[in-house]
C-alpha positions in Angstrom: 166.4 77.1 118.0 165.6 78.3 121.5 162.1 79.5 122.3 163.4 83.0 123.0 165.1 83.2 119.6 161.9 81.9 117.9 159.8 84.5 119.7 162.2 87.3 118.7 162.1 86.2 115.0 158.3 86.1 115.1 158.2 89.6 116.8 160.5 90.9 114.0 158.2 89.5 111.4 155.1 91.0 113.0 156.9 94.4 113.1 157.6 94.2 109.4 161.4 94.1 109.6 163.1 93.0 106.4 164.7 89.5 106.1 168.2 91.0 106.1 167.5 93.0 109.2 166.1 90.0 110.9 169.3 88.0 110.2 171.5 90.8 111.5 169.4 91.2 114.7 169.3 87.5 115.3 173.1 87.2 114.9 173.7 90.2 117.2 171.5 88.6 119.9 173.4 85.3 119.4 176.7 87.1 120.0 175.3 88.7 123.2 174.4 85.2 124.5 177.7 83.8 123.4 179.6 86.6 125.2 178.0 85.9 128.6 177.3 82.2 128.0 173.8 82.7 129.2 170.5 83.3 127.6 169.7 87.0 127.1 166.6 86.8 129.3 168.9 85.9 132.2 171.0 89.1 131.8 170.7 92.2 133.9 170.7 95.9 132.9 174.3 96.1 134.3 175.3 93.2 132.1 174.2 95.1 129.0 176.1 98.2 130.1 179.3 96.1 130.5 178.7 94.4 127.1 178.6 97.7 125.2 181.6 99.0 127.1 183.4 95.8 126.0 182.4 96.4 122.3 183.6 100.0 122.3 186.6 100.0 124.5 188.1 96.5 124.2 186.9 95.0 121.0 186.8 98.5 119.3 184.1 97.5 116.8 183.0 99.9 114.1 180.1 102.3 114.6 177.9 100.3 112.2 178.5 97.1 114.2 177.7 98.9 117.5 174.6 100.4 116.0 173.3 97.0 114.7 174.1 95.4 118.1 172.3 98.2 119.9 169.2 98.1 117.7 169.1 94.3 118.0 169.4 94.4 121.8 166.8 97.2 122.1 164.4 95.2 120.0 165.0 92.0 122.0 164.5 93.7 125.4 161.9 96.3 124.6 159.7 94.4 122.2 160.2 90.7 123.0 161.1 90.7 126.7 159.1 93.9 127.5 161.9 95.4 129.6 162.2 99.2 129.4 165.7 99.7 130.7 167.2 103.3 130.9 170.7 102.0 130.0 169.5 101.2 126.5 168.6 104.9 126.0 172.0 106.1 127.2 174.1 104.1 124.7 175.0 106.1 121.7 177.6 104.9 119.1 180.3 107.5 118.3 179.4 109.6 115.3 181.6 109.0 112.2 181.7 111.6 109.4 183.4 109.7 106.6 182.8 110.7 103.0 181.9 107.7 100.9 184.0 106.6 98.0 182.7 107.7 94.6 183.6 106.3 91.2 184.0 108.5 88.1 181.7 107.8 85.1 184.6 106.2 83.3 185.4 103.9 86.3 181.8 102.8 86.5 181.8 101.9 82.8 185.1 100.0 83.1 183.9 98.0 86.2 180.5 97.1 84.8 182.0 96.0 81.5 184.2 93.6 83.4 181.3 91.8 85.1 181.4 88.3 83.6 177.9 86.9 84.3 175.2 88.7 82.3 172.6 88.6 85.1 174.9 90.3 87.5 176.0 92.8 84.9 172.4 93.7 84.1 171.5 94.0 87.8 174.5 96.2 88.6 173.8 98.5 85.6 170.2 98.9 86.8 171.4 99.6 90.3 173.7 102.4 89.0 171.3 103.9 86.5 168.4 104.1 89.0 170.4 104.8 92.2 169.3 101.7 94.0 170.4 99.9 97.2 171.6 96.3 96.5 168.5 94.7 98.1 166.3 97.0 96.0 168.0 96.0 92.8 168.0 92.2 93.3 164.3 92.2 94.4 163.0 94.0 91.3 160.0 92.3 89.8 158.6 92.3 86.3 155.5 94.1 87.6 157.7 96.9 88.9 158.5 98.1 85.4 156.1 100.9 84.2 157.3 101.3 80.6 154.3 103.6 79.7 155.5 106.2 82.3 159.2 105.2 82.1 159.2 104.6 85.9 160.5 101.9 88.1 158.6 101.0 91.3 161.1 100.4 94.2 160.4 98.5 97.3 162.7 100.4 99.7 163.7 100.2 103.3 161.0 99.9 105.9 158.5 98.7 103.3 158.4 102.2 101.8 157.8 102.3 98.1 158.9 105.0 95.6 159.1 105.5 91.9 162.4 106.4 90.1 162.9 107.5 86.5 163.7 104.6 84.2 166.3 105.5 81.5 165.4 104.1 78.0 168.7 102.2 77.8 167.9 100.5 81.2 164.5 99.5 80.0 166.0 98.0 76.8 168.6 96.2 79.0 165.9 94.8 81.3 163.7 93.6 78.4 166.7 91.9 76.7 167.7 90.2 79.9 164.2 89.1 80.7 163.9 87.4 77.4 166.9 85.2 78.4 164.9 83.6 81.3 161.2 84.8 81.0 160.6 84.4 84.7 157.0 85.4 85.6 158.0 87.4 88.7 161.7 88.2 89.1 163.7 90.3 86.8 166.9 88.8 88.2 166.1 85.2 89.2 168.8 83.0 90.7 170.3 80.4 88.4 169.7 77.4 90.6 166.7 78.5 92.7 164.5 80.3 90.2 161.9 80.9 92.9 164.4 83.3 94.5 166.2 86.4 93.1 170.0 86.4 92.8 171.9 86.5 96.1 173.3 89.6 97.7 176.7 87.9 98.5 177.1 86.6 94.9 176.3 90.0 93.4 178.8 91.7 95.8 181.5 89.2 95.0 180.9 89.7 91.2 181.3 93.5 91.7 184.5 93.0 93.7 186.0 90.8 91.0 185.1 93.3 88.4 186.8 96.1 90.3 190.0 94.1 90.4 189.7 93.2 86.7 189.2 96.9 85.8 192.2 98.0 87.9 190.0 100.2 90.2 191.6 100.2 93.6 189.1 102.5 95.5 187.3 101.1 98.5 184.2 100.5 96.3 181.2 98.3 97.0 177.9 97.8 95.2 176.5 100.7 97.3 179.2 102.9 95.8 177.3 102.8 92.6 174.4 104.5 94.4 176.8 107.2 95.8 178.2 107.6 92.3 174.7 107.9 90.7 173.8 110.8 93.1 177.1 112.5 92.6 177.0 112.3 88.9 173.4 113.7 88.8 174.3 116.6 91.0 177.3 117.3 88.9 175.0 117.4 85.8 172.9 120.1 87.5 170.0 118.0 88.8 168.2 119.6 91.7 169.2 118.1 95.1 165.6 117.7 96.1 164.9 115.5 93.1 168.0 113.4 93.9 166.7 113.0 97.5 163.4 111.7 96.2 165.1 109.3 93.8 167.3 107.9 96.6 164.4 107.6 99.0 166.1 109.7 101.7 163.8 110.9 104.4 166.0 113.8 105.3 167.8 116.2 102.9 170.8 116.0 105.2 171.5 112.5 104.0 171.6 113.8 100.4 173.6 116.9 101.1 176.8 114.9 101.6 177.0 114.6 97.8 177.6 118.4 97.5 181.1 117.7 99.0 181.9 115.1 96.4 181.2 116.7 93.0 184.1 118.2 91.0 181.9 121.1 90.1 181.4 122.1 93.7 185.1 121.9 94.4 185.8 123.9 91.2 183.5 126.6 92.3 185.9 127.4 95.1 189.0 127.7 92.9 188.5 131.3 91.6 187.6 132.7 95.1 190.6 131.0 96.6 192.9 132.3 93.9 191.5 135.8 94.5 192.3 135.5 98.2 195.9 134.7 97.3 196.3 137.7 95.0 199.0 140.1 96.3 200.1 137.8 99.1 
């Protein structure tokens, strides 16, 4: 490991970045060095400009990939190398406005029932019933369960905590699953490394196999369970503000996307549209 990479990792730790974010940023910095075959501290501002032009116009990477690369490079140069270059403020990934895939309640049931490994099935059911991100689900601890208040403490992005309602069926599921391993800290400990929770990649793969086994061909990922949770609550008449708090969204704009996904919202347009067509 180079001294610069070590310093960047230490800076990310001091800034409280999550382990997954640290890995993404370190890999993005590695790709930058690999592209120029030089250490990043030997690059110029013009080199960075050309690199992002290469990513967007030649390699044509996705917006998310460009965003990760930009955030990683900005952190490296502004935090670690202490270089405030105007070019980094000019780069803006193109905005994408894609609606996420959403599963019906029946599809969720079919998929989760096809998950073969009990630990993965219990974790995925918890993720859906509480609207969690995948990292939030696998890192749940025994101490996070507040059965007296029927709440679950979530350690969210940016080290921000929040409480979400805990359904009785989910509490029963968590208790039954915990009795199979009785780990003093993790609700979902890894099978081979019990000092660690189950892995993100393994859980994602289990979900993918379950989708295939259930015959669900949507572009669904574990995060789709979170989208489906929000959509199903909105369809059931739950206030959008409450859903926003459960999801841990800072802005209501992030939550409002689900108003475009519910059958009830679309159905509300049917009668007005039919009236517009009367007499035509």
